[in-house]
C-alpha positions as CSV (number, residue, x, y, z in Angstrom):
1,N,-1.1,-39.4,50.7
2,A,0.4,-41.9,53.2
3,R,-0.7,-44.8,51.0
4,K,0.7,-43.2,47.9
5,L,4.1,-43.3,49.5
6,G,3.7,-46.8,50.8
7,M,3.3,-45.8,54.4
8,D,0.9,-47.3,56.9
9,P,-1.4,-44.5,58.0
10,E,-1.5,-46.0,61.5
11,L,2.2,-45.1,61.8
12,F,1.2,-41.5,62.4
13,K,-0.8,-42.4,65.5
14,K,2.4,-43.9,67.0
15,K,5.1,-41.5,65.8
16,N,5.5,-37.7,65.9
17,A,8.0,-35.5,64.2
18,H,9.2,-32.1,65.5
19,I,11.4,-29.9,63.3
20,H,13.3,-27.0,65.0
21,I,15.5,-24.7,63.0
22,P,17.2,-22.3,65.4
23,E,18.7,-19.1,64.2
24,G,22.1,-20.1,65.6
25,A,25.3,-18.7,64.1
26,V,24.0,-18.9,60.5
27,P,21.2,-16.5,59.8
28,K,18.3,-17.9,57.7
29,D,15.4,-16.3,56.0
30,G,12.6,-17.6,53.8
31,P,11.1,-21.0,53.3
32,S,13.7,-22.4,50.9
33,A,14.0,-25.7,52.7
34,G,10.3,-26.6,52.7
35,I,10.4,-29.3,50.0
36,T,13.7,-30.6,51.5
37,M,12.2,-31.0,55.0
38,M,9.1,-32.7,53.6
39,T,11.2,-35.0,51.5
40,A,13.2,-35.9,54.6
41,L,10.1,-36.7,56.6
42,A,8.6,-38.8,53.7
43,S,11.9,-40.7,53.5
44,A,12.0,-41.3,57.3
45,Y,8.4,-42.5,57.4
46,S,8.4,-44.6,54.3
47,G,11.9,-46.1,54.6
48,R,12.7,-44.9,51.0
49,K,16.1,-43.3,50.6
50,V,16.7,-39.9,49.0
51,K,19.0,-39.9,46.0
52,S,22.5,-38.8,47.2
53,Y,23.4,-36.8,44.1
54,L,20.3,-34.6,44.4
55,A,19.7,-31.1,45.7
56,M,16.4,-29.2,46.0
57,T,15.0,-25.9,47.1
58,G,11.5,-24.5,47.3
59,E,8.6,-23.5,49.5
60,I,5.7,-25.8,50.0
61,T,2.1,-24.8,50.7
62,L,-0.3,-26.7,52.9
63,R,-2.0,-28.1,49.8
64,G,1.3,-29.5,48.4
65,Q,2.1,-26.8,45.8
66,V,5.7,-25.9,45.3
67,L,6.5,-22.2,45.3
68,P,9.5,-20.2,44.0
69,V,12.3,-19.0,46.2
70,G,15.1,-16.5,46.0
71,G,18.9,-16.9,45.7
72,I,18.8,-19.5,42.9
73,K,22.0,-18.5,41.3
74,E,24.0,-18.8,44.5
75,K,22.3,-22.1,45.4
76,V,22.9,-23.6,42.0
77,L,26.5,-22.6,41.9
78,A,27.1,-24.0,45.4
79,A,25.4,-27.3,44.4
80,K,27.7,-27.5,41.3
81,R,30.8,-27.0,43.5
82,S,29.6,-29.7,45.8
83,G,29.3,-32.2,42.9
84,I,25.5,-32.3,42.8
85,R,24.1,-33.7,39.5
86,E,20.4,-33.0,39.7
87,I,18.4,-30.1,41.2
88,I,14.7,-29.9,41.9
89,M,13.0,-26.6,42.1
90,C,9.8,-24.7,41.3
91,W,8.9,-24.3,37.7
92,Q,8.7,-20.6,38.3
93,N,12.4,-20.5,39.1
94,Q,13.4,-21.7,35.7
95,K,13.9,-18.1,34.5
96,D,16.5,-17.7,37.3
97,V,18.5,-20.7,36.1
98,E,18.3,-19.4,32.5
99,E,20.2,-16.3,33.7
100,I,23.2,-18.3,34.8
101,N,26.0,-18.8,32.3
102,P,25.5,-22.3,30.8
103,E,29.2,-23.1,31.2
104,F,28.9,-22.8,35.0
105,I,26.1,-25.3,35.2
106,K,27.1,-27.8,32.6
107,G,26.4,-31.4,33.8
108,I,23.5,-30.5,36.1
109,D,20.0,-31.8,35.2
110,F,17.2,-29.5,36.4
111,H,13.8,-30.7,37.3
112,Y,11.1,-28.0,37.5
113,V,8.0,-29.0,39.5
114,K,4.6,-27.7,40.5
115,T,3.7,-30.2,43.3
116,M,5.3,-31.9,46.3
117,Q,4.2,-35.3,44.8
118,Q,6.5,-34.5,41.8
119,V,9.3,-33.8,44.2
120,L,8.9,-37.1,46.0
121,D,8.6,-39.0,42.7
122,L,12.0,-37.6,41.6
123,A,13.8,-37.6,45.0
124,L,12.9,-40.9,46.6
125,R,14.4,-44.2,45.5
126,A,11.9,-47.0,44.7
């Protein structure tokens, strides 16, 4: 996978990453940031930037499958208010987007994915 992303596999022998997400003042539940964290790591290790107008949400399995998450309506509406133009999420969350009034999400392009590789292909600049 490192080679697919243009990374030197030897880099992983020299560098480590530790992600810590404390509870803090904002309670968190669920794995919604899984694909986002993996995209951030892929960006850091490959040197490829993430598109700035993009949001994403989804759980990732150890085998790179993207799984659905909850709270889609709230996340999509918050993204719209923030000026986001594209959102990546699990294909199984498409039904949740279809329940949102189309007027509220006009101007957002949705990308429904099954794998982490699809996420990276959409999110990282060449």
